[in-house]
N, C-alpha and C positions, 0 to 999 in steps of 0.2 A: 340966384337962378343959374348964372353961368358956372359957378363953382359946382353946384349940384349936377349940372349937365356934364361937366368935365369928369367928375367923380364917377358918374354912371358909365360914361364912355370908357374910362380907364378900367373899370371893374369888369367890363364885358358882360354886364348883367342886363337882361331884357326885363324891363319893368312891366307889370300888368296891373290893371285896375278893373275889378269885376263887379258889376251891378247885378246883384242876385235877383232883384225884382224883374228887370227887363231881360236878363240873360246876356246883356251886352258886355263886351270886354274891350278896354282900351289897351293897346300894346305899344310900347316905345319903339323907336326906330331900330333899336338893336335886335328886335325880333326878326326883322328882315335879314339882318346879317347872319343870325343864327341859322336861318333857313337857306342862306346862300345867295341872296340877291335882293334887289330893291322891289320885288313884286308882292311881298306880303302886306296885307292891309293892316293899318294901325287900329282900325275899329272893326270888330267882328262879333261873333256870338260864341257862346260856349259850345253850342251844337256844331258850329262850323269848325271850331278847334278840335272837338272830339273826333271829327272825321279824319283828322291828321294822325290820330293815335291808333295803334293796333288794338283790336278788341281786348286781348289779354292784358294789355297795359292799362286800359280803362278801368278794369276791376281794381288794380293796385291804386290808381289815382283816387277812385271813389272811397276805398278803404282808408286812405290817408286824409282826404278832405272832409268826409262826412262828420267825423268826430269834432273837427275844428268848427265846422258850421253849426253843429249842435251845441257847441260851448263846452264839450267834454275835455278839450285840450286847448292851449292858447294858440298853437300854430300847427302847421303840417309841413312835411318834407317828403318828397317822393321822386324816385328816378324812373324815367320812362322814355319811350322812343316817340319821335315825331317824324312824319313823312315830309321831306322837302319837295319842292316843285319838280325836281328831276326824278322823283320816285325813290330816292335813297332815304334811308332812315338814319337819324342821328339820336344820340342819347342826350337828354337834358335832365338837370336837377331843378325841379319846381318847388319853391318854398313860398308860403304865404300865411296870412292870418286875417281873421275877420276884424275889421276896424270900425264897423258901425253896425249897431243892432237896433231894431224897432223896440217900442215900449214893452212888448211881451217877451223880448229876448231873441226874436227871430233875426237871423243874419240878414243884413241889407247890403253890405259892401265888404269886399275882401280885396287886399292888395298884396302883391308879392313879386317874386322874381323868377326868371328862368335863366339857367346857366348852361352853356355847352360843356358837357362832360364826356363827349363822344370818344375822344382820344383815351381818356382814363378807363372808360368801360371796355374799349377794344383791348387795351393793354391787360386789363384784369382777365378778360376772356382768354387771351393768349397765355397768360401765366397759368390759368387753370388747365388749359390743354397741355402746357408744358409740365405741369405738376405730375401728370400721369407718367411722362417720360422720366422725370427726375426720380419719382418713386420707384421706378423699375431698376435704377442703377444700384450696383452692389457696393457703392461707396457712400460715405456720409457727405451731404452737400448742404451748406447753409448760406444764406445771403443776409448781409447787413447794409443799411443805408449809410449816408455820410455822417450821421450822428452816432454811428456804431450800434444802432438799434436793429435787432434781428427782425427781418421781414419775411423770411421763408426758411423752412428746413424740410428735407425729404424724409422718406420712411426710414432709411438706414440711419440717418442722423437721430431720429426719435428712438430707434431701437438701441443705439449705442449710448445715448445720453439720457434716456428715460422717457418712456411713452407717456407717463403721467405728468411729467413736468410741462409747464407752459413755457415754450421757447420763444415764439413770436411775440415781439413787443419788449422783450428784455434786452439789456445791453450786452455787448460782447464781454465786457468786464464781469458782469453778473454771471454770465454763462460759464466763463472759464475759471472764475475765481481770481483773486488778487495775486496769488502765488504764481499762477501760470500766465496771467495777463501782463503783469509788470515787465517781464523780460522781453516780450514781443510787442508791447504797446506802441513803441515808436514805428515799427514796421507796419502795424495795422493802421495807424493814423496816416502814415505816408501812402499806403495803398488806397 
């Protein structure tokens, strides 16, 4: 039990356990941390939790959860916003699965996790806004991560190196070819 609790704490995952018959939801203590304080209840209802979610996000949640509840898929995953007590919204990734069904196949109990993905979502939004700026530049711009995998290219880059080629996700070596990559590999790795 202690190891399980330490693993949950280290993972920063908020565990939830949903009784579909009663509508009650148990939330681990991490839920309060996700919302920014010690005030969030650990027992609540799906209806109360839905009030924390913007209406447009509720549709995405339903579209993800309903097939799992019906047994059409083994689990669900959906990103959505939740309103914190201070009125601010954070993005979370909610994942779960039905773990118990009644004799006729009706879902009785579901368990899953919520993870704070707010920083990643905000960075994604900034990158999308910046993409408009990058696409307006008259020079080719590309970005690769520390594994030398291409994560972004602008419009001019695609124009020069091929609109129809898939750039993002490929390695710098694949993009440049061995003949061009080999002489500059050390400098790329150092950078």
